C-alpha positions in Angstrom: 32.2 17.7 -30.7 30.1 14.1 -30.6 33.4 12.1 -31.1 35.2 13.6 -28.3 36.1 11.8 -25.3 36.1 12.6 -21.6 38.9 14.9 -21.0 40.0 12.6 -17.7 39.8 9.2 -20.5 43.0 7.0 -20.0 44.6 6.6 -23.2 47.1 3.5 -22.9 48.9 0.9 -24.4 49.4 -2.9 -22.6 52.2 -5.3 -22.5 53.5 -8.2 -19.9 56.1 -9.2 -18.5 57.2 -12.4 -19.7 56.4 -11.3 -23.5 59.0 -8.7 -23.6 61.3 -8.6 -20.4 63.1 -11.4 -21.8 65.1 -14.7 -19.5 62.4 -14.8 -16.9 64.2 -18.1 -16.0 62.4 -19.1 -13.2 58.9 -19.1 -14.9 56.8 -22.2 -15.6 56.4 -20.8 -19.2 60.1 -21.1 -19.4 60.2 -24.7 -18.4 57.1 -25.0 -21.4 59.0 -23.8 -24.2 62.2 -25.7 -22.8 59.8 -29.3 -23.6 59.0 -27.7 -27.0 55.6 -26.9 -26.7 56.0 -23.5 -28.3 56.7 -22.8 -31.8 60.1 -20.4 -30.5 61.3 -20.0 -27.3 61.2 -16.2 -25.7 65.1 -16.2 -24.8 66.1 -12.2 -24.4 62.4 -11.3 -25.8 62.3 -8.0 -26.3 64.9 -7.1 -24.2 61.9 -4.3 -22.0 64.1 -5.5 -19.0 67.2 -3.6 -19.9 66.0 -1.0 -22.3 62.5 0.0 -20.7 63.6 3.9 -21.0 64.2 3.3 -24.4 60.5 2.0 -24.9 59.0 4.5 -22.2 60.7 7.6 -24.7 58.4 5.8 -27.4 55.7 5.6 -25.0 55.8 9.6 -24.8 56.4 10.1 -28.6 52.9 8.1 -28.4 51.5 10.8 -25.9 49.4 7.9 -24.3 48.8 8.8 -20.6 48.9 5.6 -18.9 50.5 2.2 -19.6 49.6 -1.2 -18.7 52.6 -3.8 -17.3 52.4 -6.8 -15.5 54.9 -7.8 -12.6 57.1 -11.2 -12.8 56.0 -13.4 -9.9 59.2 -16.2 -10.7 61.0 -13.0 -10.7 60.0 -11.5 -7.6 59.9 -14.8 -5.4 62.1 -16.9 -7.5 62.4 -19.9 -4.6 59.4 -20.3 -2.1 59.5 -17.6 0.3 62.9 -15.7 -0.7 61.9 -12.4 -1.9 64.2 -10.5 -4.1 65.5 -6.8 -2.8 66.8 -6.3 -6.8 63.6 -7.5 -8.8 61.7 -5.5 -6.4 63.7 -2.1 -6.8 64.3 -2.7 -10.7 60.4 -2.5 -10.5 60.3 0.5 -8.5 62.5 2.2 -11.4 60.3 1.4 -14.3 57.1 2.3 -12.7 58.8 6.0 -11.3 60.4 6.6 -15.0 56.7 6.2 -15.8 55.5 8.4 -13.2 58.2 10.8 -14.2 56.5 10.8 -17.6 53.3 11.5 -16.1 52.1 8.5 -17.0 49.7 6.5 -14.7 50.6 2.4 -13.9 47.9 0.3 -14.4 49.7 -3.0 -13.0 48.7 -6.6 -13.3 49.7 -9.2 -10.5 49.5 -12.3 -12.4 49.5 -12.7 -16.3 49.7 -15.9 -17.3 53.0 -17.2 -15.9 54.1 -18.8 -12.5 57.1 -19.0 -10.6 58.5 -22.9 -11.0 58.3 -23.5 -7.6 54.5 -22.7 -7.3 53.5 -24.8 -10.2 55.3 -27.6 -9.0 54.3 -27.6 -5.0 50.8 -26.7 -5.5 49.6 -24.9 -9.0 45.9 -23.4 -8.5 44.3 -26.4 -8.2 45.5 -26.7 -4.2 44.4 -24.8 -1.7 47.7 -23.6 -0.4 47.8 -21.6 -3.8 45.5 -19.0 -1.9 47.9 -18.1 1.0 51.0 -17.8 -1.6 49.7 -15.9 -3.8 47.7 -13.3 -0.9 51.5 -13.2 0.2 53.3 -12.3 -3.0 50.0 -9.3 -3.0 50.9 -8.0 0.1 55.0 -7.9 -0.8 54.2 -5.9 -3.8 52.1 -3.9 -2.2 54.4 -2.9 0.5 57.4 -2.4 -2.1 55.4 -0.9 -4.9 52.0 0.4 -4.2 52.9 3.7 -3.6 53.8 3.6 -7.3 50.4 1.3 -8.9 47.8 3.8 -9.8 45.3 0.7 -11.0 45.6 -3.1 -9.7 44.7 -5.7 -11.8 44.9 -9.0 -9.9 44.6 -11.5 -12.6 44.2 -11.0 -16.5 42.4 -14.1 -18.3 41.9 -16.1 -15.4 38.8 -18.2 -17.4 41.6 -18.6 -20.3 44.3 -20.1 -18.1 41.6 -22.7 -16.7 40.6 -23.9 -20.2 43.7 -24.4 -21.5 45.7 -25.4 -18.4 43.2 -27.8 -16.9 41.2 -28.9 -19.2 42.4 -28.6 -22.9 46.1 -29.3 -21.4 48.0 -27.4 -24.0 49.5 -24.6 -21.7 51.1 -24.8 -18.3 50.3 -26.4 -16.0 49.2 -29.0 -19.2 46.2 -31.0 -17.1 43.0 -32.2 -18.6 41.2 -32.9 -15.4 37.3 -31.0 -14.9 38.4 -31.9 -10.8 41.6 -29.6 -10.7 39.3 -27.4 -13.2 37.1 -26.8 -10.9 39.1 -26.6 -7.8 41.7 -23.8 -9.4 38.4 -21.7 -10.4 37.3 -21.3 -6.6 41.1 -20.8 -5.8 41.5 -18.2 -8.2 38.4 -16.5 -7.0 38.9 -16.6 -3.1 42.5 -15.7 -3.8 41.3 -12.5 -5.9 39.2 -11.8 -3.1 41.8 -11.6 -0.2 43.7 -9.9 -2.6 41.5 -7.2 -2.9 40.7 -6.5 1.0 44.3 -6.8 1.7 45.7 -4.0 -1.1 42.4 -2.0 -0.1 43.8 -1.4 3.8 47.3 -0.6 2.7 45.7 1.8 -0.2 41.9 2.6 -0.4 42.0 4.8 -2.5 43.5 2.5 -5.8 41.2 0.6 -8.2 41.4 -3.1 -8.1 40.1 -5.8 -10.0 40.6 -8.1 -12.5 40.7 -8.0 -16.6 38.8 -10.9 -18.4 39.2 -12.2 -22.1 35.3 -11.7 -23.2 33.7 -12.5 -26.5 30.1 -11.3 -28.2 28.4 -14.2 -29.3 25.7 -14.5 -31.6 23.7 -17.0 -33.1 23.3 -17.7 -37.0 19.9 -16.3 -38.1 19.3 -15.8 -34.3 16.5 -18.7 -33.7 14.6 -17.3 -31.5 14.0 -20.9 -29.6 17.4 -20.8 -28.3 18.2 -17.2 -27.3 18.3 -18.7 -24.1 21.2 -20.6 -24.7 23.5 -17.7 -26.3 22.8 -16.4 -22.6 23.8 -19.4 -20.8 27.1 -19.7 -23.5 28.6 -15.9 -22.9 27.4 -16.0 -18.8 29.7 -18.8 -18.7 32.4 -17.4 -21.1 31.8 -14.2 -19.9 31.1 -12.9 -16.5 31.7 -15.9 -14.4 34.4 -14.3 -12.5 33.1 -10.8 -12.5 29.8 -12.4 -10.7 31.9 -14.5 -8.0 34.0 -12.0 -7.0 31.5 -9.4 -6.4 31.7 -6.9 -4.7 35.5 -7.3 -4.5 36.3 -5.1 -7.7 36.4 -1.4 -8.4 35.7 -1.9 -12.0 35.2 -4.6 -14.9 38.0 -5.3 -17.1 37.5 -6.2 -20.4 39.9 -8.2 -22.9 38.4 -8.1 -26.2 39.4 -9.4 -29.9 36.9 -11.0 -31.7 33.3 -12.1 -31.7 31.7 -15.6 -32.2 29.1 -16.8 -33.9 27.5 -20.4 -33.0 25.6 -22.6 -35.7 23.4 -25.3 -35.2 25.2 -27.3 -37.9 28.6 -27.6 -38.4 30.6 -25.6 -38.3 29.1 -25.0 -35.0 31.4 -22.2 -33.9 33.1 -19.9 -36.4 34.3 -16.1 -36.2 32.1 -13.2 -36.8 33.3 -10.6 -38.6 33.1 -7.8 -40.6 36.1 -8.4 -43.4 36.7 -11.8 -45.4 40.5 -12.3 -44.1 41.5 -13.5 -40.7 44.4 -12.3 -38.9 47.4 -14.0 -38.3 45.8 -15.1 -34.7 43.0 -16.9 -37.2 40.0 -14.0 -35.7 38.1 -12.4 -37.7 37.2 -8.6 -37.0 34.1 -7.6 -35.3 34.0 -4.1 -34.4 30.5 -4.0 -33.2 31.2 -6.7 -31.1 33.0 -4.7 -28.5 29.9 -2.1 -28.3 27.4 -4.6 -27.4 30.1 -6.5 -25.0 30.8 -2.9 -22.9 26.9 -2.4 -22.9 26.6 -5.6 -21.2 29.0 -5.3 -18.9 27.4 -1.7 -17.9 23.9 -3.2 -17.8 25.4 -6.1 -15.5 27.2 -4.3 -13.1 27.1 -0.9 -13.3 30.4 -0.3 -12.7 33.1 1.8 -14.7 34.9 0.0 -17.4 38.5 -0.1 -18.7 38.9 -1.8 -21.9 42.6 -3.3 -21.0 43.3 -5.0 -24.0 42.1 -4.7 -27.5 44.5 -5.3 -30.8 45.2 -7.1 -34.1 48.0 -9.2 -35.2 48.4 -8.5 -39.0 51.1 -7.9 -41.5 49.5 -5.3 -42.8 49.7 -2.2 -40.9 46.6 -0.3 -42.6 44.4 -3.2 -41.1 45.6 -2.1 -37.6 45.0 1.2 -38.1 41.2 1.1 -39.6 40.8 -1.6 -36.6 41.8 1.1 -33.7 39.5 3.4 -35.8 36.3 0.9 -35.8 36.8 -0.6 -32.5 37.0 2.6 -30.8 33.8 3.9 -33.2 31.9 1.0 -31.1 33.6 2.0 -27.7 32.4 5.3 -28.1 28.8 4.1 -29.2 28.5 2.5 -26.2 29.1 5.6 -24.5 26.5 7.0 -25.8 24.5 4.9 -24.5 25.8 5.7 -21.0 28.2 3.1 -20.5 31.0 4.6 -18.1 34.2 3.5 -19.8 37.3 5.2 -18.3 39.9 4.4 -20.8 41.5 2.0 -23.7 44.9 0.3 -24.1 46.1 -1.0 -27.0 47.6 -4.7 -27.0 50.3 -4.7 -27.7 52.9 -1.3 -27.7 55.6 -3.6 -28.7 55.4 -6.7 -30.9 56.3 -9.8 -28.5 56.4 -13.5 -27.8 52.8 -14.4 -28.3 53.3 -17.8 -26.1 52.8 -20.6 -28.2 52.9 -19.0 -31.7 56.3 -17.8 -30.9 57.7 -14.6 -32.7 55.7 -14.4 -35.5 52.7 -12.8 -34.6 52.2 -9.0 -34.9 50.6 -7.0 -32.3 52.6 -4.2 -31.5 52.4 -0.6 -32.5 55.9 -1.1 -32.3 57.7 -3.0 -35.0 60.3 -5.3 -33.4 63.9 -6.4 -35.3 64.3 -10.0 -33.5 67.8 -9.5 -34.5 69.1 -6.4 -33.5 66.4 -5.1 -31.2 66.0 -1.9 -33.0 62.2 -0.2 -32.5 60.6 1.0 -35.1 57.2 2.5 -34.6 54.3 1.7 -37.6 52.1 3.9 -39.0 49.1 2.7 -37.0 51.6 4.2 -34.0 50.8 7.6 -35.6 46.9 7.2 -36.2 46.7 6.3 -32.4 49.0 9.2 -31.6 46.8 11.6 -33.3 43.3 9.8 -31.7 45.2 10.9 -28.3 46.5 14.4 -29.2 42.7 15.0 -30.5 41.1 13.2 -27.9 38.7 12.3 -30.3 37.9 10.0 -33.4 
């Protein structure tokens, strides 16, 4: 059957610690919320910290063979140099519980949020940040490495840089090109050092980053500026992959939408297949994921994992159609020899969507934030059917 996926394909879903755990008090994002910079305060979030077994029951029901989650650095090292055995023990319990259910663990070391002490002392724009992050990585590998199947050192570093160091609308709230440049250099160096360190501890583990990628198109595709599209895509999508070079075993892609660039106002619009936009004001553009995957494959010839792909909508039927369309785009790229090893829907649960708060609904599982009741949506069962059949 031509729509079959490889038998060892990783079918997964994804979350991040800060967005679902609740009460991460020692984080820079928690302080950001207290300053009124977000629509809602995260508070207890989905209480995954205490209800993880209930959520893992749902993962089993969904039928995934892998799960992407992150560790909260501010729980593990709430004060500089003071690591929490309690936090390590709890994360170990979470990972072991997943492994008991034959669910592979894809673990992100850093998904946006930083310990408050790190943010105050140096953040990424000072050179000592590299040593602090590498020390954190070493502790994680020592305490939890045996339970990690695939390691993501950093989630979307470019987005953190743009929003936190140029636009100033996310922590650390800077608008400084010099800080942007320095932070970028230190993030690259930190990843490289963590890669070397983790490989010594667990050589067989795949290690890399995941990057937020968009497919760019120029309206009308005027040939005389075709080179501009390549420049934009190189800077936007591929800079970090290029910089970390050989210090990566796979290419991690987070893809949501395509972008159309015009030569007249409005200069940037969403590239979309359907007229309505999502709750995030993003267009739905499934053909773009095929193009992004093929571009990544041609550039790097490394295994590709789609580590985030999802849609925030009130109409769940759109979510089901979205999953099928985007997976079809991925399959089309695989038919052209792209080595895609796994797909992770974002997000498994409705969660705290950063500055947008709790109104944004990405989840396969709906959360009632008053009772914290979990309720699988119809798209949950649509995705389950795809996983069970291993095909579209």
